[in-house]
TORPA-4810 file (N, C-alpha, C, O; in nm, 3 decimals):
<nodes>
NODE_1_4.571_-2.536_-4.615_4.620_-2.631_-4.518_4.749_-2.576_-4.459_4.837_-2.532_-4.533_X
NODE_2_4.761_-2.579_-4.328_4.881_-2.524_-4.269_4.989_-2.632_-4.252_4.962_-2.751_-4.268_X
NODE_3_5.108_-2.589_-4.221_5.223_-2.680_-4.214_5.211_-2.780_-4.099_5.278_-2.883_-4.100_X
NODE_4_5.127_-2.751_-4.000_5.110_-2.843_-3.888_5.014_-2.958_-3.920_5.032_-3.069_-3.871_X
NODE_5_4.914_-2.931_-4.003_4.818_-3.037_-4.034_4.855_-3.117_-4.158_4.807_-3.229_-4.176_X
NODE_6_4.940_-3.062_-4.243_4.978_-3.131_-4.366_5.034_-3.273_-4.340_4.991_-3.366_-4.407_X
NODE_7_5.128_-3.292_-4.246_5.179_-3.429_-4.223_5.069_-3.526_-4.181_5.072_-3.643_-4.220_X
NODE_8_4.972_-3.479_-4.103_4.862_-3.566_-4.062_4.775_-3.604_-4.181_4.739_-3.721_-4.197_X
NODE_9_4.741_-3.508_-4.265_4.658_-3.536_-4.382_4.731_-3.632_-4.476_4.670_-3.725_-4.529_X
NODE_10_4.861_-3.609_-4.497_4.939_-3.700_-4.581_4.939_-3.840_-4.523_4.926_-3.938_-4.596_X
NODE_11_4.955_-3.850_-4.392_4.955_-3.981_-4.326_4.820_-4.049_-4.341_4.813_-4.168_-4.373_X
NODE_12_4.712_-3.974_-4.319_4.578_-4.033_-4.329_4.542_-4.072_-4.472_4.454_-4.155_-4.493_X
NODE_13_4.609_-4.013_-4.569_4.583_-4.046_-4.709_4.653_-4.175_-4.752_4.621_-4.230_-4.857_X
NODE_14_4.747_-4.223_-4.673_4.820_-4.344_-4.709_4.734_-4.468_-4.683_4.665_-4.478_-4.582_X
NODE_15_4.741_-4.562_-4.777_4.662_-4.685_-4.764_4.698_-4.762_-4.638_4.609_-4.815_-4.571_X
NODE_16_4.827_-4.768_-4.605_4.868_-4.845_-4.487_4.811_-4.785_-4.360_4.780_-4.859_-4.266_X
NODE_17_4.795_-4.653_-4.355_4.735_-4.590_-4.237_4.588_-4.626_-4.227_4.537_-4.651_-4.118_X
NODE_18_4.520_-4.629_-4.340_4.380_-4.670_-4.340_4.363_-4.812_-4.290_4.271_-4.842_-4.214_X
NODE_19_4.453_-4.901_-4.332_4.448_-5.039_-4.285_4.480_-5.047_-4.136_4.419_-5.126_-4.063_X
NODE_20_4.575_-4.966_-4.091_4.611_-4.962_-3.949_4.490_-4.918_-3.866_4.458_-4.979_-3.764_X
NODE_21_4.423_-4.813_-3.910_4.305_-4.763_-3.837_4.193_-4.867_-3.838_4.126_-4.886_-3.736_X
NODE_22_4.173_-4.935_-3.950_4.071_-5.040_-3.956_4.104_-5.153_-3.858_4.015_-5.208_-3.794_X
NODE_23_4.231_-5.186_-3.847_4.274_-5.290_-3.753_4.242_-5.248_-3.610_4.192_-5.328_-3.531_X
NODE_24_4.273_-5.122_-3.577_4.246_-5.075_-3.441_4.097_-5.056_-3.415_4.053_-5.063_-3.301_X
NODE_25_4.019_-5.033_-3.521_3.873_-5.028_-3.502_3.820_-5.165_-3.462_3.727_-5.176_-3.383_X
NODE_26_3.881_-5.267_-3.517_3.836_-5.404_-3.486_3.868_-5.440_-3.341_3.787_-5.499_-3.271_X
NODE_27_3.990_-5.402_-3.297_4.029_-5.427_-3.158_4.164_-5.364_-3.131_4.244_-5.348_-3.223_X
NODE_28_4.190_-5.326_-3.006_4.323_-5.277_-2.972_4.428_-5.383_-3.005_4.402_-5.502_-2.988_X
NODE_29_4.545_-5.340_-3.051_4.647_-5.434_-3.098_4.787_-5.384_-3.067_4.809_-5.264_-3.050_X
NODE_30_4.880_-5.477_-3.060_5.021_-5.441_-3.048_5.075_-5.414_-3.188_5.012_-5.451_-3.288_X
NODE_31_5.190_-5.349_-3.196_5.251_-5.320_-3.327_5.276_-5.450_-3.406_5.248_-5.452_-3.525_X
NODE_32_5.328_-5.558_-3.343_5.344_-5.682_-3.420_5.212_-5.737_-3.473_5.207_-5.792_-3.583_X
NODE_33_5.105_-5.723_-3.396_4.974_-5.769_-3.444_4.927_-5.684_-3.562_4.870_-5.737_-3.658_X
NODE_34_4.952_-5.554_-3.555_4.915_-5.466_-3.667_4.996_-5.504_-3.790_4.942_-5.512_-3.900_X
NODE_35_5.126_-5.526_-3.771_5.214_-5.565_-3.882_5.163_-5.692_-3.948_5.157_-5.701_-4.071_X
NODE_36_5.127_-5.788_-3.869_5.076_-5.914_-3.922_4.942_-5.895_-3.994_4.915_-5.962_-4.094_X
NODE_37_4.860_-5.804_-3.944_4.727_-5.781_-4.005_4.735_-5.706_-4.136_4.658_-5.735_-4.228_X
NODE_38_4.827_-5.609_-4.148_4.825_-5.524_-4.268_4.944_-5.544_-4.360_4.942_-5.499_-4.475_X
NODE_39_5.048_-5.612_-4.311_5.161_-5.642_-4.397_5.256_-5.527_-4.423_5.342_-5.537_-4.511_X
NODE_40_5.244_-5.418_-4.350_5.336_-5.305_-4.367_5.462_-5.331_-4.286_5.464_-5.417_-4.198_X
NODE_41_5.567_-5.256_-4.316_5.692_-5.274_-4.244_5.678_-5.223_-4.100_5.591_-5.140_-4.070_X
NODE_42_5.763_-5.272_-4.014_5.763_-5.229_-3.875_5.792_-5.079_-3.866_5.735_-5.009_-3.782_X
NODE_43_5.880_-5.031_-3.953_5.915_-4.889_-3.953_5.794_-4.803_-3.994_5.769_-4.699_-3.933_X
NODE_44_5.721_-4.847_-4.094_5.602_-4.774_-4.139_5.498_-4.768_-4.028_5.439_-4.663_-4.003_X
NODE_45_5.478_-4.879_-3.961_5.379_-4.885_-3.853_5.422_-4.797_-3.736_5.341_-4.723_-3.681_X
NODE_46_5.549_-4.805_-3.699_5.599_-4.725_-3.587_5.585_-4.576_-3.617_5.545_-4.498_-3.530_X
NODE_47_5.618_-4.536_-3.739_5.608_-4.396_-3.778_5.462_-4.350_-3.775_5.431_-4.242_-3.723_X
NODE_48_5.373_-4.431_-3.830_5.231_-4.395_-3.832_5.176_-4.384_-3.691_5.105_-4.288_-3.660_X
NODE_49_5.207_-4.480_-3.606_5.157_-4.477_-3.469_5.211_-4.355_-3.394_5.139_-4.292_-3.317_X
NODE_50_5.337_-4.323_-3.417_5.397_-4.207_-3.350_5.326_-4.078_-3.389_5.292_-3.996_-3.303_X
NODE_51_5.303_-4.059_-3.519_5.233_-3.938_-3.564_5.087_-3.936_-3.518_5.038_-3.833_-3.472_X
NODE_52_5.019_-4.049_-3.531_4.879_-4.054_-3.488_4.867_-4.027_-3.338_4.772_-3.963_-3.293_X
NODE_53_4.964_-4.075_-3.261_4.963_-4.049_-3.117_4.990_-3.901_-3.089_4.927_-3.841_-3.002_X
NODE_54_5.083_-3.841_-3.163_5.114_-3.699_-3.145_4.991_-3.612_-3.171_4.975_-3.507_-3.109_X
NODE_55_4.904_-3.654_-3.263_4.782_-3.580_-3.293_4.664_-3.623_-3.208_4.553_-3.573_-3.224_X
NODE_56_4.687_-3.718_-3.115_4.582_-3.759_-3.023_4.479_-3.853_-3.081_4.370_-3.868_-3.025_X
NODE_57_4.512_-3.918_-3.193_4.415_-4.008_-3.257_4.427_-4.151_-3.206_4.330_-4.227_-3.212_X
NODE_58_4.544_-4.189_-3.158_4.564_-4.321_-3.098_4.637_-4.303_-2.966_4.701_-4.201_-2.942_X
NODE_59_4.628_-4.404_-2.883_4.700_-4.406_-2.757_4.743_-4.548_-2.728_4.698_-4.642_-2.793_X
NODE_60_4.831_-4.563_-2.630_4.878_-4.697_-2.598_4.887_-4.716_-2.447_4.899_-4.621_-2.370_X
NODE_61_4.880_-4.841_-2.410_4.901_-4.881_-2.272_5.000_-4.997_-2.273_5.006_-5.072_-2.371_X
NODE_62_5.078_-5.013_-2.165_5.173_-5.125_-2.164_5.099_-5.258_-2.164_4.997_-5.275_-2.098_X
NODE_63_5.152_-5.350_-2.240_5.101_-5.487_-2.241_5.163_-5.557_-2.121_5.243_-5.498_-2.048_X
NODE_64_5.128_-5.680_-2.100_5.189_-5.753_-1.989_5.341_-5.750_-2.006_5.390_-5.756_-2.118_X
NODE_65_5.415_-5.742_-1.898_5.561_-5.729_-1.906_5.625_-5.842_-1.987_5.590_-5.959_-1.975_X
NODE_66_5.720_-5.801_-2.070_5.795_-5.898_-2.149_5.905_-5.958_-2.061_5.954_-5.893_-1.969_X
NODE_67_5.942_-6.082_-2.091_6.050_-6.145_-2.014_6.184_-6.082_-2.047_6.271_-6.070_-1.962_X
NODE_68_6.199_-6.042_-2.172_6.322_-5.974_-2.214_6.285_-5.857_-2.303_6.180_-5.857_-2.368_X
NODE_69_6.370_-5.758_-2.306_6.348_-5.644_-2.394_6.239_-5.552_-2.342_6.193_-5.563_-2.228_X
NODE_70_6.199_-5.461_-2.428_6.096_-5.364_-2.391_5.959_-5.432_-2.391_5.933_-5.521_-2.472_X
NODE_71_5.872_-5.389_-2.300_5.736_-5.446_-2.303_5.660_-5.393_-2.425_5.682_-5.280_-2.469_X
NODE_72_5.574_-5.475_-2.477_5.489_-5.433_-2.590_5.389_-5.330_-2.541_5.359_-5.320_-2.422_X
NODE_73_5.338_-5.254_-2.636_5.233_-5.158_-2.605_5.109_-5.199_-2.684_5.119_-5.242_-2.799_X
NODE_74_4.995_-5.185_-2.623_4.868_-5.213_-2.689_4.811_-5.079_-2.735_4.787_-4.989_-2.655_X
NODE_75_4.790_-5.068_-2.866_4.743_-4.944_-2.928_4.593_-4.950_-2.950_4.538_-5.054_-2.983_X
NODE_76_4.527_-4.836_-2.931_4.383_-4.827_-2.956_4.350_-4.686_-3.007_4.428_-4.592_-2.989_X
NODE_77_4.234_-4.675_-3.070_4.188_-4.544_-3.118_4.140_-4.460_-3.002_4.076_-4.511_-2.910_X
NODE_78_4.172_-4.332_-3.005_4.130_-4.238_-2.900_4.025_-4.140_-2.951_3.944_-4.089_-2.873_X
NODE_79_4.027_-4.113_-3.079_3.943_-4.005_-3.134_3.861_-4.057_-3.250_3.871_-4.007_-3.362_X
NODE_80_3.780_-4.157_-3.223_3.699_-4.218_-3.329_3.609_-4.115_-3.397_3.595_-4.117_-3.519_X
NODE_81_3.548_-4.027_-3.319_3.460_-3.925_-3.378_3.536_-3.833_-3.472_3.485_-3.796_-3.578_X
NODE_82_3.659_-3.794_-3.434_3.740_-3.709_-3.522_3.776_-3.781_-3.651_3.772_-3.721_-3.759_X
NODE_83_3.809_-3.909_-3.640_3.842_-3.986_-3.760_3.720_-4.001_-3.850_3.731_-3.990_-3.973_X
NODE_84_3.605_-4.026_-3.791_3.482_-4.037_-3.871_3.450_-3.905_-3.940_3.407_-3.904_-4.055_X
NODE_85_3.469_-3.794_-3.871_3.444_-3.663_-3.932_3.539_-3.640_-4.048_3.498_-3.588_-4.152_X
NODE_86_3.666_-3.677_-4.032_3.764_-3.663_-4.139_3.724_-3.749_-4.259_3.731_-3.704_-4.373_X
NODE_87_3.683_-3.873_-4.233_3.643_-3.963_-4.342_3.520_-3.910_-4.415_3.512_-3.920_-4.537_X
NODE_88_3.425_-3.853_-4.341_3.306_-3.795_-4.405_3.346_-3.676_-4.493_3.296_-3.660_-4.604_X
NODE_89_3.437_-3.593_-4.442_3.484_-3.478_-4.520_3.554_-3.525_-4.648_3.536_-3.465_-4.754_X
NODE_90_3.632_-3.632_-4.638_3.700_-3.686_-4.757_3.598_-3.740_-4.856_3.611_-3.718_-4.977_X
NODE_91_3.496_-3.810_-4.808_3.391_-3.861_-4.896_3.318_-3.747_-4.966_3.287_-3.757_-5.084_X
NODE_92_3.289_-3.638_-4.893_3.222_-3.524_-4.953_3.310_-3.458_-5.058_3.262_-3.416_-5.163_X
NODE_93_3.440_-3.448_-5.030_3.533_-3.390_-5.126_3.541_-3.476_-5.252_3.538_-3.423_-5.363_X
NODE_94_3.549_-3.607_-5.235_3.553_-3.697_-5.352_3.427_-3.683_-5.436_3.434_-3.678_-5.559_X
NODE_95_3.312_-3.676_-5.370_3.186_-3.661_-5.443_3.182_-3.529_-5.518_3.138_-3.524_-5.633_X
NODE_96_3.228_-3.422_-5.455_3.230_-3.291_-5.521_3.323_-3.293_-5.641_3.290_-3.237_-5.746_X
NODE_97_3.439_-3.355_-5.628_3.532_-3.364_-5.740_3.474_-3.446_-5.855_3.491_-3.410_-5.972_X
NODE_98_3.405_-3.554_-5.823_3.342_-3.635_-5.928_3.231_-3.557_-5.998_3.220_-3.563_-6.121_X
NODE_99_3.150_-3.484_-5.921_3.044_-3.403_-5.983_3.105_-3.298_-6.075_3.053_-3.272_-6.184_X
NODE_100_3.215_-3.238_-6.032_3.283_-3.137_-6.114_3.337_-3.198_-6.242_3.324_-3.139_-6.350_X
NODE_101_3.397_-3.316_-6.233_3.448_-3.382_-6.353_3.335_-3.417_-6.448_3.349_-3.401_-6.569_X
NODE_102_3.223_-3.465_-6.394_3.108_-3.497_-6.479_3.054_-3.372_-6.548_3.020_-3.376_-6.666_X
NODE_103_3.047_-3.262_-6.476_2.999_-3.136_-6.535_3.094_-3.090_-6.646_3.049_-3.045_-6.751_X
NODE_104_3.223_-3.101_-6.622_3.319_-3.062_-6.725_3.307_-3.153_-6.847_3.319_-3.107_-6.960_X
NODE_105_3.284_-3.282_-6.825_3.268_-3.376_-6.934_3.142_-3.342_-7.014_3.144_-3.342_-7.137_X
NODE_106_3.032_-3.312_-6.943_2.907_-3.276_-7.010_2.923_-3.149_-7.092_2.864_-3.137_-7.199_X
NODE_107_3.003_-3.052_-7.043_3.026_-2.928_-7.115_3.105_-2.951_-7.243_3.091_-2.874_-7.339_X
NODE_108_3.188_-3.053_-7.246_3.272_-3.082_-7.363_3.195_-3.157_-7.471_3.234_-3.154_-7.588_X
NODE_109_3.089_-3.224_-7.434_3.015_-3.303_-7.535_2.899_-3.228_-7.594_2.828_-3.281_-7.679_X
</nodes>
């Protein structure tokens, strides 16, 4: 794994990122809506969205203009196929590790 992909893999391995992605799979959402859905801190969500956007996995569009302050952004998934491929690869890796552990256990008995 190279130094450029490591932060993304670490981010995707976090439970809060998985919940964030599941929320966006259900429907595009603002950061406050994501926070309410998954219970993570605003800082955690902002960091995850920033990294996921940098890797092209999510994108945002301005929400209707706010009366005060910055307008909200509506976040959505951009690379569903890439995320599904990553999840399949993780599932295959988990299965391979489990088979290896079972084989090692069988060798010990």
